[in-house]
C-alpha positions in Angstrom: 90.9 168.3 109.6 92.2 165.6 111.9 95.4 165.9 113.8 98.1 163.3 113.1 98.7 160.7 115.8 101.4 161.6 118.2 104.6 159.6 118.2 103.9 158.4 121.8 100.4 157.2 120.9 101.8 155.3 117.9 104.6 153.9 119.9 102.2 152.8 122.7 100.0 151.1 120.2 103.0 149.3 118.6 104.2 148.4 122.0 100.9 146.7 122.9 100.8 144.9 119.5 104.4 143.8 119.8 103.9 142.5 123.3 100.8 140.5 122.4 102.4 139.2 119.2 105.4 137.9 121.3 103.1 136.4 123.8 101.1 134.6 121.2 104.3 133.3 119.5 105.7 132.1 122.8 102.4 130.3 123.6 102.5 128.5 120.2 106.1 127.5 120.1 107.2 127.2 123.8 105.3 124.0 124.7 107.1 122.0 122.0 110.5 123.3 123.1 109.6 122.4 126.7 108.6 118.9 125.8 111.9 118.5 124.0 113.9 120.0 127.0 112.2 118.5 130.0 112.3 114.8 130.6 110.1 113.4 133.4 111.4 110.7 135.7 111.0 107.2 134.3 110.4 105.3 137.5 106.7 104.1 137.6 106.3 104.9 141.3 107.8 108.3 141.1 105.7 111.5 141.1 106.2 113.9 138.3 104.6 116.8 140.2 107.9 118.6 141.0 109.1 118.3 137.4 105.8 119.5 135.9 105.6 122.4 138.4 109.1 123.5 137.5 108.3 123.3 133.8 105.1 125.4 134.2 107.0 128.0 136.3 109.6 128.3 133.5 106.7 128.5 131.0 105.1 131.4 132.8 108.4 133.2 133.3 109.3 132.9 129.6 105.9 134.1 128.6 106.2 137.2 130.8 109.7 137.9 129.5 108.5 137.6 125.9 105.6 140.0 126.6 108.0 142.6 127.9 110.6 142.1 125.2 107.9 142.3 122.5 106.5 145.4 124.0 109.9 147.1 124.2 110.8 146.0 120.7 107.4 147.3 119.3 107.9 150.6 121.1 111.4 151.1 119.8 110.4 150.2 116.3 107.5 152.7 116.3 109.7 155.5 117.7 112.3 154.7 115.0 109.8 154.8 112.0 107.3 157.4 113.0 107.8 160.9 111.8 108.7 163.6 114.3 106.1 166.3 114.6 107.3 169.7 113.6 106.8 172.8 115.7 103.2 173.9 116.0 102.5 177.1 114.2 99.5 178.4 116.1 100.4 182.1 115.9 99.6 184.1 112.8 102.7 184.6 110.7 103.0 187.5 108.3 103.1 186.6 104.7 
């Protein structure tokens, strides 16, 4: 007889899955949004290093934020939809 998974363990698993899913989605869709938003300087002699560095800093920050938001969202969803475990009945009860 196997014991049912605890709510915390289920929530932790959902938290990890939610965080990784949000990270993957932000990795897929964020570069296109950044290309649309950031416009590099148009002068031919101008260096784009500062603009690119700022864009990558924003990219990393949004990925980190999406990881945490996805983890929190997955944790809360799992807490909401997992069943509460009832009181353990280890002692013998009279019939």
